[in-house]
VEXDREN-2710 file (C-alpha; in Angstrom, 1 decimal):
% VEXDREN-2710
k/r/px/py/pz
1/UNK/-33.0/-32.3/-57.8
2/UNK/-29.2/-33.6/-57.7
3/UNK/-28.6/-35.6/-54.6
4/UNK/-25.2/-35.8/-53.0
5/UNK/-22.9/-38.8/-53.1
6/UNK/-21.2/-37.8/-49.3
7/UNK/-22.2/-35.1/-47.2
8/UNK/-19.9/-33.8/-44.1
9/UNK/-21.3/-32.3/-41.3
10/UNK/-21.2/-31.4/-37.5
11/UNK/-17.7/-30.1/-37.7
12/UNK/-15.5/-27.3/-38.9
13/UNK/-14.8/-27.4/-42.7
14/UNK/-11.8/-25.2/-43.6
15/UNK/-12.4/-24.4/-47.5
16/UNK/-9.4/-22.7/-48.0
17/UNK/-7.7/-19.2/-46.6
18/UNK/-10.3/-17.0/-48.4
19/UNK/-12.9/-19.2/-48.4
20/UNK/-13.2/-19.7/-44.7
21/UNK/-14.9/-22.6/-42.5
22/UNK/-18.5/-23.8/-43.5
23/UNK/-20.6/-26.3/-41.3
24/UNK/-21.5/-28.6/-44.2
25/UNK/-20.1/-29.7/-47.7
26/UNK/-21.7/-31.8/-50.4
27/UNK/-19.9/-34.1/-52.8
28/UNK/-21.2/-35.4/-56.3
29/UNK/-19.6/-37.3/-58.9
30/UNK/-16.0/-36.6/-57.5
31/UNK/-16.5/-32.9/-57.3
32/UNK/-17.4/-30.6/-54.7
33/UNK/-21.0/-30.0/-55.2
34/UNK/-21.8/-26.9/-52.6
35/UNK/-20.9/-26.0/-48.9
36/UNK/-22.7/-23.8/-46.7
37/UNK/-24.6/-24.1/-43.4
38/UNK/-26.3/-27.4/-42.2
39/UNK/-29.6/-26.4/-43.2
40/UNK/-28.5/-25.3/-46.7
41/UNK/-26.8/-28.6/-47.6
42/UNK/-29.8/-30.8/-46.0
43/UNK/-31.7/-30.5/-49.2
44/UNK/-29.1/-32.4/-51.0
45/UNK/-29.2/-35.3/-48.9
46/UNK/-31.2/-38.2/-50.2
47/UNK/-31.7/-42.3/-49.9
48/UNK/-28.5/-43.2/-51.2
49/UNK/-26.5/-40.3/-49.8
50/UNK/-23.6/-41.1/-47.4
51/UNK/-23.3/-38.7/-44.3
52/UNK/-20.2/-38.3/-42.4
53/UNK/-20.7/-37.2/-39.1
54/UNK/-17.3/-35.0/-38.4
55/UNK/-18.1/-35.0/-34.4
56/UNK/-16.3/-31.6/-34.4
57/UNK/-13.4/-32.8/-36.2
58/UNK/-11.8/-30.8/-38.8
59/UNK/-12.1/-31.2/-42.5
60/UNK/-9.9/-29.7/-45.1
61/UNK/-8.7/-30.2/-48.6
62/UNK/-6.5/-33.1/-49.2
63/UNK/-2.8/-32.1/-48.4
64/UNK/-0.6/-31.8/-51.4
65/UNK/3.1/-32.7/-50.6
66/UNK/4.7/-30.4/-53.3
67/UNK/8.2/-32.3/-53.2
68/UNK/9.0/-35.9/-52.4
69/UNK/10.3/-39.0/-54.0
70/UNK/7.1/-41.4/-54.4
71/UNK/8.8/-44.3/-56.1
72/UNK/11.9/-44.0/-53.6
73/UNK/9.6/-43.6/-50.3
74/UNK/7.7/-46.7/-51.2
75/UNK/10.8/-49.0/-52.2
76/UNK/13.1/-47.7/-49.3
77/UNK/10.2/-49.1/-47.0
78/UNK/11.7/-52.3/-47.6
79/UNK/15.3/-51.2/-46.6
80/UNK/17.0/-51.4/-43.3
81/UNK/15.5/-48.5/-41.5
82/UNK/18.5/-46.2/-40.2
83/UNK/16.3/-43.2/-39.1
84/UNK/17.6/-42.0/-35.6
85/UNK/14.2/-43.1/-33.6
86/UNK/15.0/-46.7/-35.2
87/UNK/18.5/-46.6/-34.6
88/UNK/19.8/-43.7/-32.2
89/UNK/23.2/-45.1/-31.6
90/UNK/26.0/-46.5/-33.8
91/UNK/25.7/-49.9/-32.3
92/UNK/21.8/-49.8/-33.0
93/UNK/22.7/-48.9/-36.7
94/UNK/25.3/-51.7/-37.1
95/UNK/23.0/-54.2/-35.4
96/UNK/20.2/-53.5/-37.7
97/UNK/22.4/-54.1/-40.7
98/UNK/23.8/-57.2/-39.1
99/UNK/20.2/-58.6/-38.6
100/UNK/19.3/-57.9/-42.2
101/UNK/22.8/-59.4/-43.3
102/UNK/21.5/-63.0/-41.3
103/UNK/18.7/-62.9/-43.2
104/UNK/19.7/-62.6/-46.7
105/UNK/22.2/-64.7/-48.8
106/UNK/25.9/-63.8/-49.0
107/UNK/26.4/-61.5/-51.8
108/UNK/22.9/-59.9/-51.8
109/UNK/22.9/-56.0/-51.6
110/UNK/21.9/-54.7/-47.9
111/UNK/20.4/-51.1/-48.5
112/UNK/20.0/-48.8/-45.4
113/UNK/18.5/-45.2/-45.3
114/UNK/18.0/-42.2/-42.7
115/UNK/20.8/-41.9/-40.5
116/UNK/21.9/-38.4/-39.5
117/UNK/25.5/-38.5/-38.0
118/UNK/24.7/-35.1/-35.9
119/UNK/22.1/-37.4/-33.9
120/UNK/24.3/-40.6/-33.7
121/UNK/26.0/-40.9/-30.0
122/UNK/29.3/-40.7/-31.8
123/UNK/28.3/-37.5/-33.6
124/UNK/30.1/-39.0/-37.1
125/UNK/29.5/-40.9/-40.2
126/UNK/30.2/-44.6/-40.1
127/UNK/33.4/-45.9/-41.2
128/UNK/33.4/-48.6/-43.9
129/UNK/35.2/-50.9/-41.9
130/UNK/32.3/-50.7/-39.2
131/UNK/29.9/-51.5/-42.2
132/UNK/32.5/-54.5/-43.0
133/UNK/32.2/-56.1/-39.6
134/UNK/28.4/-55.8/-39.5
135/UNK/28.0/-57.3/-43.0
136/UNK/31.0/-59.4/-43.8
137/UNK/29.7/-61.4/-46.8
138/UNK/27.4/-58.4/-48.2
139/UNK/27.8/-55.6/-50.2
140/UNK/26.2/-52.4/-48.1
141/UNK/25.1/-49.0/-49.0
142/UNK/24.0/-46.9/-46.1
143/UNK/22.3/-43.8/-47.3
144/UNK/22.3/-40.3/-45.2
145/UNK/18.7/-38.9/-44.4
146/UNK/19.4/-36.4/-47.1
147/UNK/20.1/-38.7/-49.8
148/UNK/23.3/-36.8/-50.9
149/UNK/25.7/-38.9/-49.0
150/UNK/26.5/-42.8/-48.9
151/UNK/28.6/-44.9/-46.5
152/UNK/29.8/-48.1/-48.4
153/UNK/31.3/-51.1/-47.3
154/UNK/34.4/-52.8/-49.1
155/UNK/32.7/-55.1/-50.8
156/UNK/30.3/-52.2/-52.2
157/UNK/33.2/-50.1/-53.0
158/UNK/34.9/-52.8/-55.0
159/UNK/31.8/-53.7/-56.9
160/UNK/31.4/-50.1/-58.2
161/UNK/35.1/-50.2/-58.9
162/UNK/36.3/-47.3/-56.4
163/UNK/39.6/-47.6/-54.6
164/UNK/42.1/-45.1/-53.2
165/UNK/43.6/-44.2/-56.7
166/UNK/39.9/-43.4/-58.2
167/UNK/39.4/-39.6/-59.4
168/UNK/37.0/-37.5/-57.7
169/UNK/34.2/-36.5/-60.2
170/UNK/33.4/-33.2/-60.7
171/UNK/30.5/-32.3/-58.6
172/UNK/31.6/-35.2/-56.2
173/UNK/33.4/-36.2/-53.2
174/UNK/35.2/-39.7/-52.4
175/UNK/36.7/-39.1/-48.9
176/UNK/40.1/-40.5/-47.6
177/UNK/41.7/-40.3/-44.2
178/UNK/45.3/-41.3/-44.0
179/UNK/45.4/-42.5/-47.6
180/UNK/42.5/-44.8/-47.2
181/UNK/39.1/-44.6/-48.2
182/UNK/36.4/-44.0/-45.3
183/UNK/33.6/-45.3/-47.3
184/UNK/32.0/-41.9/-47.4
185/UNK/30.7/-40.8/-51.2
186/UNK/28.8/-37.6/-51.8
187/UNK/26.7/-36.5/-54.7
188/UNK/28.0/-37.5/-58.2
189/UNK/30.8/-39.8/-56.8
190/UNK/28.0/-42.3/-55.7
191/UNK/26.7/-43.0/-59.4
192/UNK/29.3/-46.2/-59.7
193/UNK/27.7/-47.7/-56.6
194/UNK/24.2/-47.1/-57.6
195/UNK/25.0/-48.2/-61.1
196/UNK/26.6/-51.7/-59.1
197/UNK/23.1/-52.3/-57.2
198/UNK/20.8/-54.4/-59.2
199/UNK/18.0/-52.4/-61.1
200/UNK/14.6/-52.6/-60.0
201/UNK/12.0/-54.3/-62.4
202/UNK/8.9/-52.7/-63.7
203/UNK/7.0/-54.5/-60.8
204/UNK/9.3/-53.1/-58.3
205/UNK/8.6/-49.7/-59.5
206/UNK/4.8/-50.0/-59.6
207/UNK/4.7/-51.7/-55.9
208/UNK/6.7/-49.0/-54.8
209/UNK/4.5/-46.2/-56.3
210/UNK/1.4/-48.0/-54.7
211/UNK/2.9/-48.7/-51.2
212/UNK/4.1/-45.2/-51.1
213/UNK/1.0/-43.7/-52.1
214/UNK/-1.0/-45.7/-49.6
215/UNK/1.1/-44.4/-47.1
216/UNK/0.6/-40.9/-47.9
217/UNK/-3.3/-41.4/-48.0
218/UNK/-3.4/-42.3/-44.7
219/UNK/-1.7/-39.3/-43.6
220/UNK/-4.3/-36.9/-45.6
221/UNK/-2.2/-36.4/-48.7
222/UNK/-4.0/-36.7/-52.0
223/UNK/-1.7/-35.0/-54.0
224/UNK/2.4/-35.3/-54.4
225/UNK/5.0/-34.3/-56.7
226/UNK/7.9/-37.3/-57.2
227/UNK/10.6/-34.9/-57.4
228/UNK/13.1/-36.8/-59.8
229/UNK/11.4/-39.2/-61.8
230/UNK/14.3/-41.6/-63.8
231/UNK/16.4/-42.0/-60.6
232/UNK/16.3/-45.6/-60.3
233/UNK/14.6/-47.0/-63.3
234/UNK/15.1/-44.6/-65.9
235/UNK/12.4/-43.9/-68.6
236/UNK/11.2/-47.2/-67.3
237/UNK/9.5/-45.1/-64.5
238/UNK/7.3/-43.3/-67.0
239/UNK/5.8/-46.7/-68.0
240/UNK/5.6/-47.8/-64.5
241/UNK/3.7/-44.7/-63.4
242/UNK/1.1/-45.5/-66.4
243/UNK/1.0/-49.0/-65.6
244/UNK/0.0/-48.3/-62.0
245/UNK/-2.7/-45.6/-63.4
246/UNK/-3.9/-48.2/-65.6
247/UNK/-4.3/-51.0/-62.9
248/UNK/-5.6/-48.9/-60.2
249/UNK/-2.7/-48.9/-58.4
250/UNK/-1.8/-45.1/-58.4
251/UNK/-3.1/-44.1/-55.1
252/UNK/-2.4/-40.3/-55.1
253/UNK/-2.6/-37.8/-57.8
254/UNK/1.0/-37.3/-58.7
255/UNK/3.0/-34.5/-60.6
256/UNK/6.1/-36.1/-62.3
257/UNK/9.3/-34.0/-62.3
258/UNK/12.0/-35.2/-65.0
259/UNK/15.5/-36.1/-64.1
260/UNK/17.2/-33.8/-66.4
261/UNK/20.9/-34.3/-65.0
262/UNK/23.6/-35.2/-67.8
263/UNK/24.0/-39.0/-68.1
264/UNK/20.8/-39.6/-66.3
265/UNK/18.3/-37.7/-68.0
266/UNK/14.9/-38.9/-69.3
267/UNK/14.2/-35.6/-70.8
268/UNK/15.2/-36.7/-74.5
269/UNK/13.0/-39.9/-74.4
270/UNK/10.1/-38.0/-72.9
271/UNK/10.0/-34.6/-75.2
272/UNK/10.4/-37.3/-78.3
273/UNK/6.9/-38.7/-76.9
274/UNK/5.5/-35.5/-76.4
275/UNK/5.5/-35.5/-72.5
276/UNK/6.1/-31.9/-71.6
277/UNK/4.7/-29.9/-68.6
278/UNK/0.9/-30.3/-68.3
279/UNK/0.7/-33.4/-70.4
280/UNK/-1.5/-35.8/-68.6
281/UNK/-4.6/-35.4/-66.4
282/UNK/-5.5/-34.5/-62.9
283/UNK/-4.2/-38.2/-61.6
284/UNK/-1.0/-38.2/-63.6
285/UNK/0.6/-35.4/-65.2
286/UNK/4.0/-34.3/-66.5
287/UNK/5.2/-31.5/-64.5
288/UNK/8.8/-29.9/-64.3
289/UNK/12.6/-30.7/-65.6
290/UNK/15.0/-30.9/-62.4
291/UNK/18.6/-30.6/-62.3
292/UNK/20.9/-30.9/-59.1
293/UNK/23.0/-27.8/-58.4
294/UNK/24.1/-29.0/-55.0
295/UNK/23.8/-31.3/-52.1
296/UNK/22.4/-30.9/-48.6
297/UNK/23.2/-28.3/-45.6
298/UNK/23.2/-31.2/-42.9
299/UNK/25.3/-33.1/-44.9
300/UNK/27.7/-29.9/-45.7
301/UNK/27.5/-30.4/-49.5
302/UNK/25.0/-27.6/-50.1
303/UNK/26.8/-24.9/-52.2
304/UNK/27.3/-21.8/-49.9
305/UNK/29.1/-18.4/-50.5
306/UNK/30.8/-18.6/-47.2
307/UNK/32.9/-22.1/-45.7
308/UNK/31.1/-24.2/-43.3
309/UNK/32.4/-24.1/-39.8
310/UNK/35.5/-26.8/-39.8
311/UNK/39.2/-26.8/-40.2
312/UNK/38.4/-28.1/-44.2
313/UNK/36.8/-24.6/-45.1
314/UNK/34.7/-26.4/-47.7
315/UNK/31.9/-24.3/-48.9
316/UNK/30.3/-27.6/-50.3
317/UNK/29.7/-29.0/-53.8
318/UNK/29.0/-27.2/-56.8
319/UNK/27.2/-29.7/-59.2
320/UNK/27.2/-27.4/-62.6
321/UNK/29.3/-24.8/-64.1
322/UNK/27.3/-21.7/-64.9
323/UNK/27.6/-21.8/-68.5
324/UNK/26.2/-25.5/-68.5
325/UNK/23.6/-24.6/-66.2
326/UNK/22.4/-22.0/-68.2
327/UNK/22.7/-24.1/-71.5
328/UNK/20.2/-26.9/-70.1
329/UNK/17.8/-24.4/-68.3
330/UNK/17.6/-22.5/-71.8
331/UNK/16.9/-25.7/-73.7
332/UNK/14.1/-26.8/-71.1
333/UNK/12.6/-23.7/-71.1
334/UNK/12.4/-23.2/-74.8
335/UNK/11.1/-26.6/-75.2
336/UNK/8.3/-25.7/-73.0
337/UNK/9.0/-27.3/-69.7
338/UNK/8.6/-25.8/-66.3
339/UNK/11.6/-25.9/-64.4
340/UNK/12.0/-27.4/-60.5
341/UNK/15.4/-27.3/-59.7
342/UNK/17.7/-28.2/-56.5
343/UNK/19.6/-25.6/-54.8
344/UNK/19.6/-25.3/-51.0
345/UNK/22.7/-22.9/-50.7
346/UNK/22.8/-19.7/-51.4
347/UNK/25.5/-20.0/-53.8
348/UNK/23.5/-22.6/-55.7
349/UNK/20.3/-20.3/-55.6
350/UNK/22.3/-17.4/-57.0
351/UNK/23.6/-19.8/-60.2
352/UNK/19.7/-20.8/-60.3
353/UNK/17.8/-17.7/-60.4
354/UNK/20.7/-16.3/-62.9
355/UNK/19.9/-19.0/-65.1
356/UNK/16.4/-18.7/-64.8
357/UNK/16.3/-14.9/-65.5
358/UNK/18.6/-15.1/-68.7
359/UNK/15.9/-18.0/-70.1
360/UNK/13.0/-15.8/-69.2
361/UNK/14.4/-12.7/-71.0
362/UNK/15.2/-14.4/-74.0
363/UNK/11.7/-16.2/-74.3
364/UNK/9.4/-14.6/-71.9
365/UNK/6.5/-16.5/-70.2
366/UNK/5.2/-14.6/-67.3
367/UNK/3.5/-17.8/-66.0
368/UNK/6.0/-20.4/-66.4
369/UNK/6.5/-20.7/-62.7
370/UNK/10.0/-21.8/-62.4
371/UNK/10.8/-23.2/-58.9
372/UNK/13.7/-23.3/-56.6
373/UNK/13.5/-26.8/-55.0
374/UNK/14.0/-26.3/-51.1
375/UNK/15.6/-22.7/-51.5
376/UNK/16.8/-23.1/-47.7
377/UNK/19.6/-20.0/-47.5
378/UNK/18.1/-17.6/-49.9
379/UNK/19.0/-14.0/-49.5
380/UNK/16.9/-10.7/-49.3
381/UNK/18.2/-9.8/-52.6
382/UNK/17.6/-13.0/-54.3
383/UNK/13.9/-12.7/-52.9
384/UNK/13.7/-9.4/-54.8
385/UNK/14.6/-10.9/-57.9
386/UNK/12.5/-14.0/-57.7
387/UNK/9.7/-11.7/-57.3
388/UNK/10.5/-9.7/-60.4
389/UNK/10.9/-12.8/-62.4
390/UNK/7.9/-14.7/-61.3
391/UNK/10.4/-17.6/-59.8
392/UNK/8.8/-19.7/-56.6
393/UNK/10.2/-21.1/-53.5
394/UNK/9.3/-24.7/-53.1
395/UNK/10.6/-25.5/-49.6
396/UNK/10.1/-28.2/-47.1
397/UNK/9.5/-26.5/-43.4
398/UNK/9.8/-30.1/-41.9
399/UNK/13.5/-29.5/-42.5
400/UNK/13.9/-27.2/-39.6
401/UNK/12.3/-29.7/-37.4
402/UNK/14.5/-32.7/-38.3
403/UNK/17.7/-30.8/-39.4
404/UNK/17.8/-27.3/-37.7
405/UNK/20.2/-28.5/-34.9
406/UNK/22.5/-29.9/-37.8
407/UNK/22.4/-26.6/-39.5
408/UNK/23.5/-24.4/-36.2
409/UNK/26.4/-27.2/-35.7
410/UNK/27.7/-26.9/-39.4
411/UNK/27.1/-23.3/-40.2
412/UNK/26.7/-21.4/-36.8
413/UNK/23.6/-19.5/-35.3
414/UNK/23.9/-16.6/-37.4
415/UNK/23.6/-18.0/-41.0
416/UNK/21.3/-21.2/-39.8
417/UNK/18.4/-19.8/-37.7
418/UNK/17.3/-17.9/-40.5
419/UNK/17.1/-20.5/-43.0
420/UNK/14.2/-21.3/-44.9
421/UNK/12.4/-17.9/-44.2
422/UNK/8.7/-19.2/-44.6
423/UNK/6.8/-15.9/-43.3
424/UNK/9.0/-13.8/-45.5
425/UNK/8.1/-15.6/-48.5
426/UNK/4.7/-15.2/-47.5
427/UNK/4.8/-11.7/-47.4
428/UNK/6.4/-11.1/-50.4
429/UNK/3.5/-13.2/-52.2
430/UNK/6.0/-16.0/-53.3
431/UNK/3.1/-18.4/-52.4
432/UNK/5.6/-21.2/-50.8
433/UNK/4.1/-24.7/-50.8
434/UNK/5.5/-27.1/-48.4
435/UNK/6.3/-31.0/-48.4
436/UNK/8.9/-33.5/-46.7
437/UNK/11.1/-34.5/-49.8
438/UNK/10.2/-38.2/-48.4
439/UNK/12.1/-40.3/-47.9
440/UNK/14.4/-37.4/-46.7
441/UNK/12.0/-36.9/-43.7
442/UNK/8.9/-38.7/-42.9
443/UNK/5.7/-37.3/-45.1
444/UNK/3.7/-37.2/-41.7
445/UNK/2.6/-33.7/-42.0
446/UNK/2.4/-32.9/-38.2
447/UNK/6.1/-32.5/-37.6
448/UNK/5.7/-29.9/-40.7
449/UNK/2.7/-28.1/-39.4
450/UNK/4.3/-27.8/-35.8
451/UNK/7.4/-26.5/-37.5
452/UNK/5.7/-23.7/-39.3
453/UNK/3.7/-22.7/-36.3
454/UNK/6.6/-22.6/-33.9
455/UNK/9.9/-22.6/-36.1
456/UNK/11.1/-25.3/-33.6
457/UNK/13.2/-28.3/-34.2
458/UNK/12.8/-31.5/-32.6
459/UNK/14.8/-30.8/-29.7
460/UNK/13.1/-27.2/-28.8
461/UNK/15.8/-24.9/-30.6
462/UNK/13.8/-21.8/-31.8
463/UNK/14.9/-20.9/-35.3
464/UNK/14.4/-17.1/-35.7
465/UNK/10.6/-16.9/-34.7
466/UNK/9.9/-14.2/-37.1
467/UNK/9.4/-16.8/-39.7
468/UNK/6.4/-18.4/-38.1
469/UNK/2.9/-18.5/-39.5
470/UNK/-0.5/-19.0/-38.5
471/UNK/-2.4/-22.2/-38.8
472/UNK/-4.7/-20.8/-41.7
473/UNK/-1.3/-19.9/-43.8
474/UNK/0.3/-23.2/-42.9
475/UNK/-2.9/-25.1/-44.3
476/UNK/-2.7/-22.7/-47.5
477/UNK/0.9/-23.8/-47.8
478/UNK/0.0/-27.3/-47.8
479/UNK/-2.9/-27.3/-49.9
480/UNK/-3.9/-24.1/-52.1
481/UNK/0.0/-23.1/-52.7
482/UNK/0.8/-26.8/-53.5
483/UNK/-2.0/-26.7/-56.5
484/UNK/-0.3/-23.2/-57.3
485/UNK/3.0/-24.7/-57.7
486/UNK/1.8/-27.4/-60.0
487/UNK/-0.5/-25.0/-62.2
488/UNK/-3.5/-26.7/-60.8
489/UNK/-4.8/-24.3/-58.4
490/UNK/-7.9/-23.7/-60.5
491/UNK/-9.1/-27.5/-59.9
492/UNK/-7.8/-28.2/-56.6
493/UNK/-6.4/-27.1/-53.2
494/UNK/-9.5/-25.5/-52.2
495/UNK/-13.2/-27.1/-51.3
496/UNK/-15.5/-24.9/-53.4
497/UNK/-18.1/-25.8/-55.9
498/UNK/-16.6/-27.4/-59.1
499/UNK/-13.1/-28.3/-57.3
500/UNK/-11.9/-31.9/-57.1
501/UNK/-13.4/-33.7/-53.8
502/UNK/-10.3/-34.7/-52.1
503/UNK/-10.9/-33.9/-48.6
504/UNK/-8.8/-35.1/-45.3
505/UNK/-10.6/-35.5/-42.0
506/UNK/-8.0/-34.8/-39.0
507/UNK/-8.8/-36.2/-35.4
508/UNK/-8.9/-32.7/-33.8
509/UNK/-9.5/-29.3/-34.8
510/UNK/-6.2/-28.1/-36.2
511/UNK/-7.8/-24.5/-36.0
512/UNK/-8.0/-24.2/-32.4
513/UNK/-5.4/-26.9/-31.2
514/UNK/-2.1/-26.1/-29.7
515/UNK/0.9/-26.6/-31.9
516/UNK/2.4/-29.4/-29.5
517/UNK/-0.8/-31.2/-29.2
518/UNK/-0.7/-31.2/-33.0
519/UNK/2.7/-32.8/-33.2
520/UNK/1.9/-35.3/-30.5
521/UNK/-1.6/-36.8/-30.9
522/UNK/-2.9/-35.5/-33.9
523/UNK/-3.9/-38.1/-37.1
524/UNK/-5.9/-38.5/-39.8
525/UNK/-8.9/-40.2/-39.6
526/UNK/-10.7/-40.4/-43.1
527/UNK/-9.2/-39.3/-46.5
528/UNK/-11.6/-38.9/-49.7
529/UNK/-10.0/-38.5/-53.2
530/UNK/-12.1/-38.1/-56.5
531/UNK/-15.4/-38.2/-54.0
532/UNK/-14.2/-41.8/-52.9
533/UNK/-13.3/-42.7/-49.5
534/UNK/-9.9/-44.4/-49.7
535/UNK/-8.7/-44.1/-46.3
536/UNK/-10.5/-44.8/-43.3
537/UNK/-8.2/-44.9/-39.6
538/UNK/-11.3/-46.8/-37.9
539/UNK/-11.7/-49.6/-40.6
540/UNK/-7.9/-50.0/-40.8
541/UNK/-7.7/-50.7/-37.2
542/UNK/-10.7/-53.1/-37.3
END
């Protein structure tokens, strides 16, 4: 008789929303062998079986962060931390940049990320002159938390060749006040600065993958989607991922979304190499192609049908003309790619759904599962069209937690409170996954869980409580629906016999815990990937 490699017992084991809770689970050769009562699983325990006593803690399928940037997450862990928790005031932020400047050589780039002007004490973006004073001998690029807006100091702008006479590129913004550059660049206008930043080496990329992946494991996340492979290292990021896997430095299962934007696309090289959607294995797989259609709502660059609040009456940034988007979507669709395109504002979502519909009508594929990444301000009519066409939203509910108050500030309550309508998508059968968009937000899942359960922002603002979901729905979004979004729901996302033995053990029973306790005190205690313990909080603390 087969004897299990690992048995979990003495605690609730949530196997899936339709599969329920069991007392014990057996793992063998990287797969779930059996689930059931303690007595039923006891016969699978042998001399070599490792028995894990849950002591009342909850075990679930390993979480799947369905939209983040793994390379960027790992690499920005070495940048100046500009997030509100680390730098709540402008003085703190400038001080952190000055501290880094004192440690590096003159001329070295200083990169920082994570500020949110709506949370700074000044309530505004920093100015380039302020960055000049903090680091007078270094080029500085400070990236907003959303990743769509950057503030650059004078040296960085000079190295990028940007001055007051520079034309604003299509799909971009170069801000000036009183005829002078403020340092703010948005969307496509940031490309010359990125071109001036030294390119990462392959070892830099592999190290970022490894560092970011280990952090995910410490949170109970065993699968993720890298949402724009090629942004920093071009086609070399494909090589870096395969090297990381080959050398045992790819900690998490990764679904690669290929950057397709004109001028930066790695799709032609991937397609020539036969790397289309579904190529690879359960550890590393080519997923979708991504195009950016707009920016971020908090940065006032998401493309809206109605203007943002403010005297400028901006509706955000439209990145692509309709005809161009429809051409490139059709091309990728015909080549066999799933698409997972960035669209936050209602105008961008409308543009994307239309392009998807045209591609699907011309070349039907009822199970292609094209995705709308973020899908923050979708409308009821758009939902009807998504259901009819088999198009799926892929949101990050933690955006409500981190940025909900900013949405209210820039859009007003009527438009902001109903954003990211999670329960609506559930009820329509749109199977919404969830994630963090890290490093936009921290991949820590507990603020995400809290928001799904409460619809509250970090300040406690309630964002349309009708869109709250149950804890089992929240878990389903983080597991089974994450797998569905990657067309892998038959191999992972549930703890049933034959599925991958990817398991997270949390410090408390999420099924019965109060949402506030989940947010404040819950941790991941143990992570199992492919039947192997890959993270043990107790051992890490020892």
